[in-house]
N, C-alpha and C positions, 0 to 999 in steps of 0.2 A: 700188672705185668711190667717189668722193667725194660729199659731201652738203652742202658748205659753201654758205652764202648769200653771194653776191657783194656788192660795195658797193652801196648804195642807188641805185635808178634810179626815175624817175617811175612811178607805178602805171599799169597799163593803163586805158584809158578805157571804162567800162561803167556807165551811159551816159556817166559822167565820174567822175573821182575826186571828192573833196569839192569843192563849188563853191569856187573860189579865195577864200581868206580875205582880207579887207581891213578894216583898221581904219576905213576911210572908207565902209563899206557904207551904202547908202541906208536900210537897216532900222535904226531906232533900237532899241537893246537895253535892255529894262527888266529890273530885277532878277528873277531866277527865284524863284518862290514857294518858300519853305522849307517842307518838310513833315515836319520832324523826323527825316529820314534822311540820313546822309552819303552822297552819291552815289559816293564813292570806296571806301567800306568795304563788306565783306560783312555784311549785316544780316538776311538771310532766315531764319537759324536758327543752331543750334549743333551740335556734333559730340560724341558720346559717346567718341570716340577722337581724340586729338591735336587738340583743339578749337582752341587758339591757332594751331598750325601750319597747320591747314586754312583758318582764316579769314584769316590773314595772307597765305597763298598766293593768295587771291582779292582782295586789295586792289589797286586800280589808281589811281594818282595821275594825275588829268587835270583839265582845266578844263571843268566842267559848263556854265558860262555860255557858253563858246565853242561847245560842242557844240550848245547851244540856238540860238545865232546861226546856225550852219550850217543847222539845221533850219528856222529862220524864212526863210532865203534860198530854201528849196525850196517854201515855201507862198505862192503869189501872194495878195497882199492881207493877209498876216499881219504884225504888228509885234512880237508878243511871245508867249512861252509862258505860258499862264495857269495851268496846273497840269500835274503829271506823276504817273505811277504807276511805281514802281520794282519790277522783278521780277528774280529771280535764279535761274539754273540752276547746274549743276555747273561749267560752263565760261565763262558769259557773264553780264554785267550788262545788263539790258534796261530801257529807259525808254520808256514810252508817253507821248508829249508831246502835250498839247492846246494848239493855237494859238488866238489870238483871232479867227480867221476861221472857226472851227468845224472845221477839219481836225485830224486826228490822225496823227502819224507815230511810227514805232518805231525807236529808236536802240539799237544793240547794241555793247557794248564787250567784247572778249574779255579774260579774265583770264590770268595767267601759266600756269595749268595747262591752257589750251585747246590748246596745241600749239606748233609752231615759230613764232617771231616773224615777222611779215610774211607768211610763206607760208600760214598758216592762213586769214587773211582773204582773201588773193589767190585761194586755191583755192576758197573757198566762193563768192565772187562769180563766178569763172570757171565753176564747175560749174553754177550757176544759169543763167548766160548761155548756156552750151553746150546745156543741156537745153531752154531756151526756144527755141533755134534748131532743135532736132531732134525735139521731142516736143510733145504736147498736155497735158502734166502741168500741174496748177494750181500755179504757182510764185510766190514773192514778187516784188514789183516793187521792184527796188533803185533808189533815187533818187540816192544818193551814197555813196561809200566812200573809205577811205584806209587803206593798209596800212603807212604809214610813221609810227611813233610820234613822230617829230620834228615833225609837223604842229602847227599852233596849238592844236588840241584837247589834244595831249599824249598821245594814245593812238590805237591803231588803232580804226576804227569802221566800221559799216555802218548806213545809214539807209534804211528801207524804208517803203513805203506801209502804212497800217494794214490789217489783214486783216478782211474781212467774214466773219461767221459766229461760231460758238462752238467752243471746244475740244472735241474728241471725248472727251477724258479727263473733262471735266465733264459732258458730255451722256450718256455711256454708262450710268450708273445709272438714268436716266429712260427709257431705250429698252427696248422689249419684245424678245422672242426673235427674232421675224421681222426686226425692224429690225437687230438685231445681226448676223444672218446676211447680210442684204442689204448692210449696210455692209462686213462682212468680205469679201464677194464683190467689191464694187466696189474696195476697197483692194487686194485680192490681184491683181485683173486689171490694176492699174496697174504692178505689178512687171514683167511681161513687156515693157511699154513701155520701162522703164528698161534691162532686160537685152538689148533688141533692138539696142542700140548696140554697135559694134565698136571695139576699141582695140588699138593696137600694142604696149602694154607695161602692166606693173603699176605703179601709183603714183597720185599725185593729179593732177587736171586743174588747169592754170594758164593764165593769159594768156601769150601767146608772149613778151611783154617782161617777164615776172616777174623779180624780183631773184634769179635762179638762174644758176649757171655754164652756159654754152652747151652744154658736154658732157653736162649732166644734163637736157637737154630733148629729148624725142622728139616731133616734130611730129605733129599729127593731120592725116592726109591729106585728110580731108573738109572741114577748115576751118583754114586756117593762122593764124587768130587765137589758136589754143589749142595746148597741148602737154601731154604727160605728164611730170611731174617727180617729185622725191623725195616720199616719204610725209611728211606734216606732223603725223601723230598724236603726241600727247604721249609715247606709249610709245617711239617711235623717237628722241625728243629728251630723254628723262628730265625731263619737265616736271611730273610729279605732285608733290604736296606732299611735301617732304623728299627727293625723289629725287636732285636734283643733289648733295646732301651725301652721300647713301648710295652712289650708283653712280659718281659722277664723270662724266667726259666720255662722251658717247654714241658709238656706232659711226658712222663716216662712210658706211657702206654702207647707205643708206636708199632706194635706188632712184634712178631708175626701172629696172625689170628687164624684159628682153624675153623671158626664158625661165623655165620653172619651176625649172631648175637654179640660175639666178641668184637667183630668189626665195628658194629654200631657203638659199642662202649668206647672203643678206641677213638672213633671220630668225635664223639661227644666230649671225651676227656681233652682232646686237642682243641675243640671249639671253646671249652671253658678256659683253657690256658691262653687263648688268644683274645680274651677280654681284659683290657689293661686294669691295673689296680689304681693308677692315677691317670684318669682319662683326660684327653683334650677334646672337649665337646665343640670342635670347630664347626662341624656340620649341624645345621639347625634341626635336622631330622634324625640325628644319630641315635638318640634314646639314652636312657640312663644305664649304668652298669647293672643295677638291680633288674631292670627290664630285660636286658640281654641274657642275664643268667636265668631268669624265669622262662624265657622263650626257648633257650637252648635245652633246658630240662624238659620242656614240653616236647621238643624235638626228640629227645632221648626216648620218652614214653611212646611217642608216635612211631618212631623208626623200629623200636623193639617189637611193636605190634605188627608192623608191616612185614618184617622178616619171618614172622610165624606163618605167613601165607605160603602155601605150596607153590603158587604161581611165581611169587617173588624168589623163593628158594631155587626154583628151576632156572630163573633168570640170573641167579647170583653165583653161578659156578666160577671157581677161581680161574681167571683168564689173563693171558698176556697179549698185549698189543703195543706196538711202538708208541712211546709217550708223546711224540711230536711228529706224527706221520704226515708231513707237509712238504711242499715243493722244495723248500730250502734244504731239506735233508735227503734228497733223492737225486742221484746222478743217472743220466741217461746217455745213450750212445750219441756221439756227435754226428754220425751218419744216419741214424734212425732213432729219433727221440721217443719212439714207442718201446724201445728196448731198455729195460732197467739194468744198469750196470752196478749200482751200489746203493744201499740204504745206510746212511751214516747216523751218528749221534744217538746212541741208545741210552744215553744218560737219563736216569730217573725212570726208565721203563720198569714197570713193576707188575705184580700179579694182583688184579683187582676183581671184584665181582663183575661178571660179564655185563650187567646192566649199566655199569659206569660208562662203558663204551657204546652202548646200544644206540644212542641218539646223537653221537658226535659225528661231525662231517669234516674230513680234511679239506684243505683249501683247494686242492685240485678238483674237488667235486662240489664245492660250496656255491650257492647262489650269491650274487653281489649284495653288499650292504646298501641300504637305501638312505639317502640324505633326508633327515626329518624336516628340513627347511624347504624341500622341493615338493611340487605337486606330482605325485606318482601317476596321476591320470592323464598328464600331458602326453601328447603323441611323441613317440620316439623316432629317432632317425633310423635309416636302414641298417647302419653300422651297429647301433645300439640294439636293434631287434635281433640282428644276427648274433651278436655277442650273447645276449640273453638266451637265445635258442640253443647256442653252443653249450653254455653253462648248464642249462636245464637238462640237456641230453646227458652230460657228465653226471649230474646229480641223480638222474633216474638210473643210470648205469650202476652207480655206486649203491644206491638204495636196493636195487633188485638183488645184487650180489650179496650184500650184507644180510638181507632178509631171507633169501632162499638158498644161499650157498654156504651159510655160516651157522652150523648147528647150535653153538653156544650163544651166539648173539641174537638169534631169531626170537626166543621167548621174550626178551626184553623189548625188542622192537615191536612186538605185537601188543604191548601194553602202553597206556598213555604215559608220556614222559613225566607228567606231573607226579606220578608215584615215586620217581627217583630223584627229584630235584633237591630234597632235603639232604641227600647223601652228597650232593655236589656243593651245597652252599651253607650247611649248618656251621662250618668253622670259619665263615667269612662275615659273620653278622656285624662285627665292629667295623670292618673295612667298608661294607656296603651300607650300613645303617639299619636300624630296626625295621623300617617298612618292608625291606626286601624279604626277610625271613618270615615276617608276619603274613605277607601276601602269599608266600608259598604254603604256609599252614592253612590259610583261608581257601586257597585253590584246591588243596588236597581234600579239605572237608567236603567239597562238592562231589568227590568221587568215592568217598569212604563207604557209603552204603550200597555201592554197586555189587551185585551178587557174584561177579566174576572172581573176586579175590576172597570173599567170605571173611572180611575183616571184622573183628569184634567191636561191638558197641559198648560204651559210647565213644565218640571221637574225643581224643584227649584235649582238644583246644576248643573252648567255648567262650569267646570274647564277649564282654558286656557291650551294650549300646554305646556307652561312653568311650570305650576303647576303640570301637569301630569308627566312631566319629573322629577321634583323634588320629586314627590310622588314615582315614581319607585325606585329612589335611597334610599329614606327613608324606603320604604316598604321592601327592601332587608335587611336592618339592623334590622327592626322589625321582619321579619321572622327568621333571624339568631338568634335573641335573644329568640324567642319562641321555636325554635328547641333546643337551648342550655338549656333553662329551662326544657323542657320536658325530655331531656337526663339526666339532673342532678336529676330530680325528680325520674326517673326510676332507674338510676344507684345507687343513694344514698338512695333510698326508703324514700324520704322525701316529704314535701308539698311545695306549691308555696312560702311560707315564710321561708322555710328551717327548720321546726320543726323536732327535733329528740328526742327520749326518752333518759333519762339520761345515761342509760347503754351503749348507742351507740354513745354518744356525742363525745368523744375523737376520736374514729375511723372515725366518719363522718367528723369531722373537718379536720382530716389529709387527708382523701380522697378528700375533697373539695379543700384543699390546693394543692394537687398533680394535680388534674384536672385543677385548675387555672394556675399552672405553665406550664402545657402542652399547654393550650389555649394561654398563653402569648408567649410561645416559637414559636408557629405557627405564631402569629402576628409579632414577630420579624423577622422571616424568610421571611414573606410576604413583610414587609417593606424594608428589605435588597435587595429584588429583584426589588424594585421600584414600587411595587403594592400598591397603596394607598387605595384600597377597604377595607383593614383591617389593620389599623395602630396600633401601640402599644397603643397610647392614646385612640383610639376608642375601642380596645379590653378591655382595663381597665374599660371603662365606661359601656360596655355591660355586664360585668360579674355581675350576679344578687345577689351574696352573699358577705357580707363584712367580714365574719369570715375566714381570710386567714392566 
């Protein structure tokens, strides 16, 4: 099944594409105030790993003054942008534009790592429009958009009305336990409204005239303005920083898929496309290309057998839930933080089998991460006990609603999450290393004979004793790396790719260097004792950040 984008066609109108640009616009354009930040460059922070590559991947060349002109045309009585605030996330550049008539607008520019060109923008606007027509969810008001980067702005964009309220992420620390629980309840109850919608296929929602081959559009029967088309996630298009060079061309089998069997085939084709032809075996436990291909093909056989089960099929109904349903994408009332005023950033939201969402937990309902270097049996302070109790209540509230108030999600939640892990991780074998996917296959084998699913024998994976012995050694290194990454994320207050805000960059880099020296000294001492379980060479390769 193909996934090529056809030749450009005009964007669907919702409520219009960008207002048609004209050099003779009645709005006189004044110079945009410079605030010491290049609108085109990524300036929000630095990365402890592959810093230059990560920042360059988020550079977008476009005309900021033209973007402001488009925004001014949307504000009645405005003649210029008086100031702006630049914000950046992992995928987008956001500008909060203040106009001289007192109005504020939000302009978003996707970066190269956001996903498929044109399709990512088209899908986000179409998803919002479809949900506005079918639900009462508090959704952004899109004023103008354009998915064709050849427009006068020079980049795809979405312009929205400014949101009333405050970010839940910022308000959460000031809220008490009761407010946390009530807010979690209200947010959790909005998920069944999303999942109540029915879809004919797995993929992304688009406008019916999106720039996609006709054969790759599955019309929505309840509204012919929309269709299901290919997935636009960066994973399916190799859009992550450095991925085009590492993996080469992506698979063309990106959906849409009408059956779970086709869904499995698409995931596996993507998984195989994400095994490099010329690998860099930096990680000692990475595994050979041949071994990755072999295990991915075993995943193919295993997953195809899984989806024949009626229980898995019941849990795999095409379902839509916000792709990043976390505190940073939720606005609440400044007067009452339990009142949800807006759910933003619907980028990459797609239609998945319900079991993909079944065991996910958003951050407003998640239990805290634990530091692997600390003794979790040590007595906690009253403040820590209160916080843990608070989070536990939120977690229980979310779980009860997801299990008993969500018809599509419930079947998946009643099954062991091990049954679904291959669907989450089969296309990440090279990134994570061979021990991760092998362990998933081993874990699943322990459940295969349970009568509840009636799965056919034999189980597709039967490793030899030699393979299991090699796996145990590799898995020790894999676990050591995961614990190291978790410790660094918690101690440095960073992300998996080592992102740090500019004001903390120098301190974080120094802390990373000191931790690295301590790690290497431990390896040197181990090697001096004749212990080859952690050599200096291995320790060097296992360290996750290159900013030393």
